[in-house]
N, C-alpha and C positions, 0 to 999 in steps of 0.2 A: 627572109630571116630577120626577126626583130631583136635588136640588141637592147638589153635592160642595163641602165647605168644609174648609180646612186650618188656619186660624188661629183664635185666640180671638175676634178682632174679627169675622171672617166668621161664626163660629158665633153670636155675640151678635146680629148683624143678622138672620141666618136664624131664630133662635129667636124674635125679636120678631114675625116674620110668622106664627108658628104660634098660632092661637087655639083655644080649647076645651081638651079634655083631651089632653095630650101624653104619649106613651109612649116610653121609651127602651129600646133593646136594645144592651147593651155586648158587643163582641166583640174578638177579636184577629185578625180576618180569617180567611182560608182557609175561607170559609163553605161549609156543606154543608146537606143537607136538614133537619138538626136545627135549624140557625139559621133556616131558612125557616119552621119551625114556630113559633119564637119570634116572628118577624116577623108571621106570620099572626095569632098570638094578640094581638099589640100592635095590629094593624090592626083586629081585631074589637072591642077594648075601648077604644081611644083614637081621638080625632079626627085626630091626626097622629102619625106615627112618626119618631123620630130614631134613627139607628144610629151607634154609635161604632166605629171600627176603629183599634185601637192595640195594638201588641205591646209590652207593658209590661216594661221591663228590670228593674223592682224585684222582680218575682216569679220571676225566673230565678236559680238558683244558679250558682256559678262553673263547674260542670261540666255544666250543663244546655244545652238546645238553642236558646238565644236566637238565635244567628247563623244556624242552619239552619231556624228556624221559618218555614214557608211564608208568603211575601208575595204575594198574588194579587189586587191591588186591582181590576184591570179586571174579572176574573171576579166578584169580590165585589160590585162596583157593579151588574153585570147582575142578580145575584140580588136585590139591594135594589130595583132598579127593578121587577123582576117581582113582588116582594112588596108593592109600593106604598109604600115608604119615602119620606118627604118630604125628609129631609135626612140626609146621611152626613158625619160629622165624622171626618176621617182626619188627625190632627195628627202632626207630627214630634216626636221626643223633646224637642227644645228648646222646642217650644210647650207641652208638658205640664209640663216641668220647667225653666223658664227660668233658674233659679238653680243648675242642676245637681241631682243627686240630693238629695231633701229630707232635712233632718236631723230634722224633726218628722214622725212617721208614726203611723198608727193602730195601737194595740196591740190585737190580737184577744183577749187574755185567755187563760185556761187552755186552752180548746178549740182555740185557734189553734196550740198547741204539741203537739197530739195528732194521730194519724192522718196526714193529709197534712203537717201542721206538723212532726211528728216526723221524717218521711222527708225533708222539704224545709224545713229551718230558715229562718225569715224569710219564707217564702212568703206567708202570710196578712197579714203586715205590709204587703207590697207590694200584694197584691190589694185589701185594704180601703182603703189610701191612695189608689190610683188610682180605685176605685169612688166614694169620697167626693168626690174632685176632679171626676170626671165628673158626679156628681149636682149638684154646685155649678154647674158650667159649663152643663149642659143644662137644669136646673130642670124636671124632668119631674113629672107627676102620678103616673105609674106606671112601674116599672122591671121588666123581664122577665128572669128567669134560669132556665136549664135545671136540672132536678132531677138530671141526671147528675153535676154538681158539687155534690153535696148538702151537703157540709160548707161550701163557699163560700156557698151559698144560705142556710144556717142562720146563718152569721156575718154576712152582709149584713143579714139580718133583725134580728139582735141589735144591730148597729151603728146601724141606722136608729132602732130603738126606744130604745136607750140614749142616743143623741146627739140625739134629737128632730129627725131629718131629715124634713121634710114630704113624704114620698113613700110610695106603696103598693108593696110588693115582691110580685110575682106569680111563683110557681113554675110552670114548664111541664114536663109529663112528658117523660121521656127518649124519644128517637126511636131505633129499632133497625132493623138490617137484617133481612130475613126469617129469617135463621138465628139471630137473637138478639143479634148484636154491636152494642153501643151505638155510635152515630155519634160520631166524634171527628175533629178535624183531624189528630191524630197517627196515625190509621189508615193514612194514605198512606205512612207510613214502613215499614209491614209488608210483608215478602215474602209470597208465596202460602203458604208453609209456616207462617210466623209468624201469618198471619191465621187459619189453622186452630187454632193453639195458643191464640190470643186468645179463642177460644170457651170456654175453661176458665172465664173470669170469669163470663159469663152463665150457664154450666151450673151453677156453684156457687150463684148467686143463685136459679136456678130450683129446684134441689134443696132449698135451704133453705126457699123459699116453699111448696113442695109438702109438706115435713115439717110446717110450721106449719099448713097447711090440714088435715092429718090429726090435729091436736091435740097435736103434739109440744111439749115444753117447750124452753126456750132452749138448754140444753146439747145436746139431740138435734138441734135445728135447725142449730146451728153445726157439729156433727159431720157431718151430712148434706151441708152445703155444702162442708166440707173434703174429704170423700170424692169428691164430684163434681169438685172442682177437681183433685185428684191423679189422678183417672182420665182426665181430658180428653186431654192429650198429655203423658205422664210426662216430666218434666225439661225440657220446651220452654218452659213458663211458670214463672217463679220468683216465688213468693208474697211480697209485702211485708207485707200485713195482710189479714185476713178477720175481721171483728168484727160483733157483734150489739149494737145499742144501742137506747135508746128513740128516739122520733121526733124529739126535740130534741137528740139526741146527748149526753144527760146521763148521768153515771155512776150505777151502782146497779142493783138488780134490774130486769129488763125483763119487763113484761106489757102486754097490750093493743097499741096501735099501736107498731110498732118499725121499725128500719131495719137491713138487712144491707148492709154495705159491704165492698168488695174492691179491692185494688190489687195489681198484679203487673207484673213486667218480662217482656216478650216480645221476645227479642233485645235490642236497644239501646233499645227503646221502652217507656216506662212508661205503663200504662193503668189507669184507675179505672172503677168501676161501682157501682151500688147498687140496692136494690129495697125497696119498702115491703112489710112483712108484718104479720100480726096474731097475737099470741100469746094463746092462751086463758088465762084466769085460773087460777092454781094451785088445785087442789082441796084 
């Protein structure tokens, strides 16, 4: 039986009834099989699972899709029930921010101004602020985040470490369609033609990973990824960034465990994806 709560008071009462290890999965709703994978991972590793569903206005820019972001609470609840979630916390904006938009927010540091932060100024200030608030409200032992939002996962891990938040952050691998497209709530915005164009992102990652497996150095890996992206559906997907970094998204020469990250516009929809690769040491 999944309990739906909307207010802080209801959440606090429900949380008190959860004993043992509690895992939390934070979402903005519009749940899909990728979220179900997060929920199953939480179910396997925790005694109880708490899900949050909140479309956070702090992480949307003035020209982004906050108003049209899908709200599908009834369908989301069915997915949560099917996955065995114990509690779903679906607050209103006034419950999360009772004094209005907070003037004190989490500063993500230099990484928060790069990649997604460069394309979406202030985005990670909003993300980390709501994540920290939800960690305080739900008090979990474990928190599960998908690797598709790899920069977000990296920053959440740093925030928890730097601010001594007593929670273990668990990364869960990206879930993909059979043709390689990473699952995303925003995929529903794509037309049939745009969905084909969106495969350029995963094609770029696959080409880069294959080049790395052949022993290519960083420059050649990145070049292979760019060629695959450009060849996918010429002109249909507009590249925002395609970068190769180390596994912690740190600047500097890259060898060993690394991450290839891509973001692109497909029509009016902005998509992101990434893949883990391994670069052979330079001879």
